[in-house]
N, C-alpha and C positions, 0 to 999 in steps of 0.2 A: 705538399709543395704547391698544389693548385690554390689552396686556401690562402697561403702566405702571399702568393702572387696577386690574388684578388685584393687582399688588404693593402698591398703596396700600391696597386692601381687606384683603389678608392681614395687613399691618402693623397696621391698626386692629383687626382681629378677634383678633390675637395677644395683645392686652392687654384684650380684652373691653370695648371702648368702642363706644358707638353713634356714628353720624355726628353727632348733635346734641351729644353730650358732647365729641367731639374738635374740632368746629368752633371753639369759643371758645379752645381751647388753641393752635390754629394761626392764629387771627385771621381766620377765614373763616366762611362760612355752611354750614349742613347741606345746603342744596340744591346748593351748589357742590361739596362733597365727593361728593355723589351723582353729579353730572355727571362728575366726574373718575374716580370708580371705575367708572362704566359706559362710559367712553370717549367720552362725548358732547362733552367739552371738554378742552382741554389746560390743565393746571395751570401757573400762572406759576412761573418758576424760584425766586423767593423762597419760594413755598410748598413747593416740593420740598426746598429747603434746610431749611426748618422741619421737614418730615417726617424728613429725615435726622438732624437734631439731636435731635428728640423721641424717635425710635425707636432712635437710635444705630446707624444703618446707613450704608453708603456710597451715593453717588449711582450707582455702577456697579450696585449691587443694585436700586435703585429703577428704573433704566432697563433692567433685565433683561439687562444685559451679562454678569452672572455670577449664580450661585446662592448664593454666599457673602455673607452680610450684611456682612462686613468689607470686601468689595471684591475686586478683581482685582489681582494683582501683575503688573507689567510688567517684562520683561527687555529691555534694550537689545540690538538686533541690527543692527549696522552693515551697511549695504548695500555699503560699500567695504571689501574685504578686501585683504590683501597680494597684490600681483600682479594685481589686477583692472584692467580697462581704465579704469573710472571713476576709480580712484585715480591712474593714470598721467595721465589728462586733467587731474585736479585739480592735480597737481604741475606739469604743463606751464603752466597758467595762473597758478601762484603766482609765477613768476619772469618778469621783464621780458626779452623777447628782446633780444639785442644787448649785454647787460651782460657784462663780462669773466668774472664768476663763474657766470653762468647755466648753461652747459654742465657745469661742474665740480660744481655743487650738484645739478643734476638727476641726473647719473651717480652721485653719492654716494647719493642717495636711492633710485634704482633698484637699486643694489647692496645697500643695506640691506633693501629689500623682498624681494629674492630670497634673501638669507641668512636672513631671518626665516621663510621657508617650510620650511627644512630641519629 
């Protein structure tokens, strides 16, 4: 909560606005902004979205998840890779046991997985 309050204060001070002048811009009161900046109260999500829009920063920045005001870029990292036991289990449950093609399809997929590792 303290880190979030610091970010809100830094944003406000970056444009040289007082709490009293910023409050009407965001639809809140000066005393509320003071409580948020000092970590005494949690700002509502709607207000945080207004901060993000007003200062043109990401919510990641406001929540101190990154130091880049534009936010954090995420990369997809799949937990199931070729040949992993999790993928084998997934394939097992994808096919109904007892069907005529079940074994043939599973074996084809397992073969494709091992060829993909080479």
